[in-house]
C-alpha positions in Angstrom: -3.3 -4.3 -17.9 -2.8 -7.8 -18.3 1.1 -9.3 -18.9 1.0 -12.6 -20.2 5.0 -14.0 -20.1 5.2 -17.6 -22.2 8.7 -19.4 -20.5 10.8 -19.9 -23.5 12.5 -23.5 -22.0 14.1 -24.0 -24.9 12.4 -28.1 -25.6 9.1 -26.3 -25.8 6.6 -25.9 -29.2 6.9 -22.1 -28.3 6.2 -21.1 -31.8 2.9 -22.8 -31.9 1.9 -21.6 -28.5 2.7 -18.0 -29.5 0.8 -18.2 -32.6 -2.2 -19.6 -30.5 -2.2 -16.3 -28.3 -2.1 -14.2 -31.5 -5.5 -16.3 -33.2 -7.1 -15.7 -29.8 -6.0 -11.9 -30.2 -4.1 -12.2 -26.7 -0.5 -10.4 -26.5 2.2 -12.3 -25.4 5.9 -12.0 -24.4 8.3 -14.5 -24.3 10.9 -15.2 -21.1 13.6 -16.2 -21.7 15.3 -16.3 -18.2 13.5 -15.8 -14.3 14.1 -12.4 -14.0 12.1 -11.8 -17.2 8.9 -13.1 -15.7 9.1 -9.9 -13.2 5.5 -8.2 -13.4 3.8 -11.0 -15.3 -0.2 -11.2 -14.9 0.1 -14.8 -16.1 3.1 -17.4 -17.0 2.7 -20.5 -19.7 5.0 -23.3 -19.4 4.5 -24.9 -22.5 6.5 -28.2 -23.7 7.2 -30.9 -25.9 9.3 -33.8 -25.7 10.5 -36.1 -22.9 10.5 -34.9 -19.1 14.0 -35.2 -17.9 15.7 -33.0 -20.5 12.8 -30.4 -19.8 13.6 -30.5 -16.5 17.6 -30.1 -17.2 16.8 -27.3 -18.9 14.3 -25.5 -16.7 16.6 -26.3 -14.1 19.6 -25.1 -15.6 18.0 -21.8 -16.7 16.4 -21.3 -13.1 13.0 -21.7 -14.1 12.5 -24.8 -11.5 13.5 -22.9 -8.7 11.2 -19.7 -9.8 8.0 -21.6 -11.0 6.5 -23.5 -8.2 6.9 -20.2 -6.4 4.7 -18.0 -8.4 1.7 -16.4 -7.2 0.3 -15.5 -10.3 -2.0 -17.6 -12.8 0.4 -19.8 -14.2 -0.5 -22.5 -17.2 0.9 -25.5 -17.9 0.4 -27.1 -21.5 1.3 -30.8 -22.5 4.2 -31.5 -21.2 4.1 -28.7 -19.5 1.4 -30.1 -17.6 2.9 -32.9 -16.7 5.7 -30.8 -15.3 3.9 -29.7 -12.7 3.2 -32.5 -11.6 5.3 -34.4 -8.6 7.6 -36.8 -10.7 7.0 -38.5 -13.8 7.7 -42.3 -15.4 9.2 -41.4 -18.5 13.1 -41.0 -17.4 11.7 -41.6 -14.0 12.3 -37.7 -13.1 11.7 -35.6 -10.3 9.9 -32.7 -11.5 8.2 -29.4 -10.3 6.1 -30.8 -7.6 2.8 -28.4 -7.8 0.8 -31.4 -7.6 1.5 -34.5 -5.6 1.5 -36.6 -7.5 3.6 -38.9 -10.3 2.7 -38.7 -14.3 2.8 -42.3 -15.5 3.0 -43.9 -18.7 -0.4 -44.8 -20.3 -1.0 -48.4 -20.5 -0.6 -50.3 -24.0 -4.3 -52.6 -24.5 -4.9 -54.5 -27.5 -6.2 -52.2 -30.5 -4.9 -49.1 -28.3 -2.5 -46.8 -30.1 -0.1 -45.3 -28.4 1.2 -42.4 -28.2 -2.9 -41.3 -28.1 -2.8 -39.0 -31.3 -5.9 -37.3 -32.2 -9.3 -35.7 -31.3 -11.3 -36.7 -27.8 -13.8 -35.7 -25.8 -13.2 -33.7 -22.4 -15.3 -35.0 -19.9 -16.0 -32.1 -17.3 -15.4 -33.0 -13.5 -15.7 -29.7 -11.6 -17.2 -26.1 -12.5 -14.4 -23.9 -13.0 -13.8 -20.6 -14.7 -11.4 -22.2 -17.1 -13.6 -24.3 -18.8 -16.4 -21.4 -19.4 -18.0 -21.5 -22.6 -16.5 -24.5 -24.1 -19.3 -26.5 -25.8 -20.9 -29.4 -24.4 -19.7 -32.3 -26.1 -16.1 -30.3 -25.8 -13.0 -32.1 -28.0 -9.3 -31.6 -27.9 -6.1 -32.5 -29.6 -4.1 -34.8 -28.0 -0.7 -36.0 -28.6 1.5 -37.9 -25.4 2.3 -41.2 -24.1 2.1 -40.1 -20.9 -0.3 -38.8 -18.5 -1.5 -37.4 -14.9 -4.3 -39.6 -12.8 -7.7 -38.6 -12.1 -7.5 -36.6 -8.9 -8.6 -33.6 -6.8 -6.9 -31.6 -8.8 -8.4 -32.6 -12.2 -11.1 -30.3 -13.4 -11.8 -32.3 -17.2 -10.8 -35.8 -17.5 -10.3 -37.7 -21.0 -10.2 -41.6 -21.8 -7.9 -43.9 -23.9 -8.0 -47.0 -22.3 -7.9 -45.6 -18.7 -9.0 -42.3 -17.7 -6.3 -39.4 -17.2 -6.5 -35.5 -16.3 -7.1 -33.7 -19.4 -7.4 -30.3 -17.5 -6.1 -29.2 -13.8 -5.7 -26.7 -11.5 -4.0 -26.7 -8.1 -4.3 -23.4 -6.6 -3.1 -20.8 -8.8 -1.8 -23.6 -11.3 -3.9 -25.4 -13.9 -2.9 -27.1 -17.0 -4.0 -28.3 -20.2 -2.8 -32.5 -21.7 -4.1 -31.3 -24.8 -2.5 -28.9 -27.3 -5.0 -25.7 -27.4 -2.8 -24.8 -30.4 -4.2 -27.4 -32.4 -7.5 -27.9 -30.9 -9.5 -25.1 -32.5 -11.9 -23.1 -30.8 -11.9 -24.9 -28.2 -8.2 -24.2 -27.9 -8.7 -20.7 -28.0 -11.5 -20.5 -25.1 -8.9 -21.9 -22.8 -6.4 -19.2 -23.4 -9.1 -16.5 -23.2 -10.2 -17.8 -20.2 -7.0 -18.3 -18.7 -6.5 -14.8 -19.0 -9.8 -13.3 -18.4 -10.5 -12.4 -21.6 -13.8 -12.0 -22.7 
């Protein structure tokens, strides 16, 4: 039985993420304290805004200690994905450290708008079940000024003046830099793939 717990970090687009799961016909519940993750088969860490207040809330609530030790599948969304990394150049803050690499600010180049906002193409770089059933090419909706580099953890990349990780995996942890809740069929497919739904 699938039991998906969505962490309410206090700085997340919680309503939008819950609505996205509902549109994909996937039941979820909200976890507001770490003990409510007990029994969950899958955990979702959403996030919007800035890294420092997000990490401060995760530390204060106890999630920062618990999340990196989870052994069930964990999905970080947007800022939630960035928080899986070692650190963020945004406010120079230490993050959860699941992936040993820093998140950096996207480079400002002539004619290139930061934040990166809008639809962009996903470029698969690894065969991964999280990407199963994606159209070719697949497009997703992004809103961000900071990004994770491409590395061994990258299963799909994107480019906005520079390549960056759009979808990542490290053991049982996965993440999407884009917003599944705003990415139509591609976003719904990612959520369904995450929970193993057909």
